[in-house]
Structure formats: structure tokens, C-alpha cells
C-alpha positions in Angstrom: 0.0 0.0 0.0 2.8 2.4 0.9 4.5 1.7 -2.5 1.3 2.6 -4.3 0.9 5.8 -2.2 4.4 6.9 -2.9 4.0 6.2 -6.6 0.9 8.4 -6.7 2.8 11.2 -5.0 5.6 10.9 -7.5 3.1 10.8 -10.4 1.3 13.9 -9.1 4.5 15.8 -8.7 5.8 14.7 -12.2 2.5 15.5 -13.8 2.4 19.0 -12.4 6.0 19.6 -13.5 5.1 18.5 -17.0 1.6 19.9 -17.5 1.3 22.6 -14.9 -1.9 23.1 -12.8 -4.1 20.0 -12.9 -7.8 19.8 -11.9 -8.9 17.7 -8.9 -10.9 15.5 -11.3 -7.9 14.7 -13.5 -5.8 14.0 -10.4 -8.5 11.7 -9.1 -8.2 9.7 -12.4 -4.4 9.6 -12.0 -4.7 8.3 -8.5 -7.0 5.5 -9.7 -4.7 4.6 -12.6 -1.7 4.6 -10.2 -3.5 2.5 -7.5 -4.8 -0.2 -10.0 -2.0 -0.4 -12.5 1.1 1.3 -11.0 1.5 3.3 -14.3 4.3 5.9 -14.1 4.2 9.4 -15.5 8.0 9.7 -15.3 8.4 6.5 -17.3 6.1 7.7 -20.0 3.3 5.3 -19.2 0.7 8.1 -19.2 0.1 11.3 -21.2 -2.3 14.1 -20.4 -3.9 15.5 -23.6 -6.8 18.0 -23.5 -7.6 17.2 -19.9 -7.7 13.4 -20.5 -5.3 10.6 -19.5 -4.0 8.3 -22.2 -1.9 5.2 -21.7 1.1 4.5 -23.9 2.3 1.4 -25.7 5.3 1.1 -23.4 3.0 1.6 -20.4 0.8 -1.3 -21.5 3.8 -3.6 -22.2 5.2 -2.8 -18.7 1.9 -3.7 -17.2 1.8 -7.0 -19.0 5.4 -7.7 -17.9 4.6 -7.0 -14.2 1.6 -9.3 -14.4 3.6 -12.0 -16.1 1.7 -12.1 -19.3 2.1 -15.5 -21.0 2.2 -14.2 -24.5 0.8 -12.1 -27.4 -0.1 -13.4 -30.8 -0.5 -10.9 -33.7 -1.6 -11.6 -37.2 -2.9 -9.5 -40.2 -6.6 -9.5 -41.1 -6.1 -10.2 -44.8 -9.5 -9.1 -46.1 -8.9 -5.6 -44.7 -5.3 -5.2 -45.8 -4.4 -3.4 -49.0 -0.6 -2.9 -49.3 -0.9 -0.8 -52.4 -3.0 1.8 -50.4 -0.9 1.4 -47.2 -4.1 0.1 -45.5 -3.5 -2.5 -42.8 -5.5 -4.3 -40.1 -4.3 -6.7 -37.4 -5.8 -9.0 -34.8 -3.9 -9.3 -31.5 -4.6 -11.9 -28.8 -3.2 -11.5 -25.3 -2.8 -14.6 -23.1 -2.6 -13.6 -19.4 -1.8 -17.1 -18.4 -1.0 -20.4 -20.3 -4.5 -21.6 -19.6 -6.1 -18.3 -20.7 -8.4 -18.5 -23.8 -7.2 -15.0 -24.9 -8.3 -11.4 -25.1 -8.7 -10.2 -28.7 -8.2 -6.7 -30.0 -8.2 -5.2 -33.5 -6.2 -2.3 -34.9 -6.2 -0.6 -38.3 -4.1 2.1 -39.9 -3.9 3.9 -43.3 -2.6 7.3 -44.4 -5.8 9.0 -43.4 -5.6 8.2 -39.7 -1.9 8.3 -38.8 0.4 11.3 -38.2 2.4 12.5 -41.1 5.5 11.7 -39.0 4.8 7.9 -39.4 3.6 7.9 -43.0 5.0 4.8 -44.6 4.8 2.9 -41.3 1.1 2.2 -41.3 1.6 -1.5 -41.0 3.5 -1.1 -37.7 1.0 1.4 -36.4 -1.9 -1.0 -37.1 0.0 -3.8 -35.3 0.7 -1.6 -32.3 -2.9 -0.4 -32.1 -4.2 -4.0 -32.1 -1.8 -5.0 -29.4 -2.8 -2.0 -27.3 -6.5 -2.7 -27.6 -6.0 -6.4 -26.7 -3.9 -5.5 -23.7 -6.4 -2.9 -22.5 -9.1 -5.6 -22.7 -7.0 -8.1 -20.9 -6.2 -5.9 -18.0 -9.4 -3.9 -17.8 -8.0 -0.4 -18.8 -10.8 1.8 -20.0 -8.8 4.8 -21.1 -7.6 4.9 -24.7 -4.0 4.5 -25.7 -2.1 7.3 -27.4 -1.2 5.2 -30.4 -4.9 4.5 -31.1 -5.6 8.2 -31.6 -6.1 9.2 -35.3 -5.3 12.6 -36.8 -8.9 13.4 -37.8 -10.5 15.6 -35.2 -13.9 14.6 -33.8 -17.0 16.6 -34.9 -17.0 18.4 -31.6 -13.4 19.4 -31.9 -13.2 20.7 -35.5 -10.7 23.4 -36.1 -12.0 26.8 -37.4 -12.3 26.9 -41.2 -9.4 28.3 -43.1 -9.4 31.6 -44.9 -10.2 31.7 -48.6 -6.5 32.0 -49.4 -5.8 28.7 -47.6 -3.8 30.2 -44.9 -4.6 29.6 -41.2 -2.6 32.5 -39.7 -0.6 30.1 -37.7 -3.3 27.6 -37.2 -6.7 27.6 -35.5 -7.2 27.9 -31.7 -6.8 24.2 -31.2 -3.5 24.0 -33.0 -2.2 27.1 -31.2 -3.4 25.8 -27.8 -1.6 22.5 -28.5 1.6 24.3 -29.4 1.5 26.4 -26.3 0.9 23.3 -24.2 4.0 21.6 -25.7 6.1 24.7 -25.0 5.0 24.8 -21.4 5.2 21.1 -20.9 8.7 20.7 -22.1 9.9 24.2 -21.0 10.9 25.3 -24.5 11.9 28.9 -25.6 8.8 30.3 -27.4 10.9 32.6 -29.6 13.2 29.7 -30.7 10.2 27.5 -31.4 8.6 30.2 -33.5 11.9 30.6 -35.5 12.0 26.8 -36.0 8.4 26.8 -37.1 9.0 29.4 -39.8 12.0 27.5 -41.1 10.1 24.2 -41.0 7.2 25.7 -43.0 9.5 27.4 -45.4 7.8 30.8 -45.2 8.9 34.3 -44.3 6.6 34.5 -41.3 4.4 32.0 -39.4 1.3 33.9 -40.6 2.2 33.0 -44.2 2.1 29.2 -43.4 -1.0 27.2 -44.2 -2.8 25.5 -41.4 -1.7 22.1 -42.7 2.0 23.1 -42.5 1.5 24.4 -38.9 -0.3 21.2 -37.9 2.5 19.1 -39.3 5.1 21.2 -37.4 3.1 20.8 -34.1 2.9 17.0 -34.6 6.7 16.8 -35.2 7.5 19.1 -32.3 5.4 17.0 -29.9 6.9 13.7 -31.1 10.5 15.0 -30.9 9.9 16.6 -27.5 8.6 13.3 -26.1 11.3 11.1 -27.6 14.4 13.3 -27.1 14.0 16.7 -25.6 17.7 17.3 -25.4 18.1 16.8 -29.1 15.2 19.2 -29.7 16.7 21.9 -27.5 20.0 21.6 -29.5 18.0 22.0 -32.7 16.2 25.1 -31.3 19.5 26.6 -30.1 20.6 26.8 -33.7 18.0 29.6 -34.2 19.3 31.7 -31.3 20.9 35.0 -32.4 24.6 35.4 -31.4 25.2 38.1 -28.9 26.6 41.3 -30.2 30.1 42.2 -29.1 30.4 45.2 -26.9 32.7 47.8 -28.5 34.8 49.8 -26.0 
């Protein structure tokens, strides 16, 4: 019991360091996830996006390992696979014990529902999604996994329409909010991020970039920050202006 309590205290502290002020409702959810599954924020088992907790693939695999999962079987669902269109579907079966009949989950991926950062890797994304869903069923995890999220916004979260010239003036509110969240979460320099965004989009100013360009930049920034923040900071530092020498 003490180990679980300490884990929650660490999770709460790490969550506040990464995402700032967190509502009591969200913290309550974190406490439940910590108590039941010992998922760790510091280890990257959980992510907080738009006020909701999401479990990660590594978090689910860690949970399976701690519970001595007997095995995972994954196979393609041939009728729903079309390699020429980069469309894939997989079936995963998780066996909690050697006597377990198995918990089945399905996952699909194609260019329309994956990030531009993983275009060309739809087969692996589909496999990961299938495994995640099977693991969530096996261990009773009701929250969605990050890898299962597609790139198409839900009807209630549509971004504002673009202007007639196709430019989004740096993206709609949702994109801008997400960018600000990434900057706060990973403690990045806003001015350097802006300079990097302009270079990434290949425009003179961020206002000249299309919304699609800004969305692609935000996706890449988030992915890079999660995987290797130090490397990202080094990249951002390339855009810092050298200090002027003081002439006596």
C-alpha cells in the first residue's frame, strides 16, 4: 500500500511539473490509474492531452510484464489489408496465463488516420494499435492508448475553417493551444520554437504558413519533445541569435 501511495505522490509531482496546474478530477483519475495499474508518468506510461489521460504502448507492455503475461499473438486480417494503399488491419490476442483463452483486439491504420510523422509505417502502427487494444481488454484499462488516436478531429473538436487563401494565420485555436501546451510542458523557448516553425514551414513568417503546415510542425515538435527533448533543444538553439560584441 505504501509503495502505491508513494507512486501516486511521484506521479502527481511529475504530472504538475510537465503539465502545470491539474484539476482535482484529473488528479483523481491519475490516483485511480496509479492504484490499480502502477503506471508511471515519469516513465512515459501516461500522457495528459486536453484534460484526459492516455496510456502509452510502453506503459501497457510494462503492465503486461509486471503481471507475467504468458504471450501475445498478432496476425494480419487479410480481407482488410491493401498494401498498395498502405491500409492494414491486425488482430492481436493476449494470453494472461498459459490456460487463458485469450483477449482479442483489432487495430487498423492507413494514411488518413496516422500522423504525417509515421507515413509509410502504417503496418507497424496498425499492429501496435491491435496489441494496445488487446492489452487494454485483458487488464481492464478503460482509457484509450495514445497510439490509437487518429489525426482526424472529432466533430465536436473541429478546427476553425481556413481563410479563402488557404492560410490559417498560424493555425486555429486548437493548434495554437496544443503548441502552447507543448512549449509549457517541455519548457521550451517560445521565440526559438517560432523561428524553427518558420524554417520548417519554409515561409517568411508564421502567418504565411498554411494550417496544414503548422499542424505538421506541431505534430513533429510534440513527437520530438517526447522522444528526445535534449536533441530538440539543441536544434532550437541553432536559431538563437549570437550576442553582439560590446565595442569599447
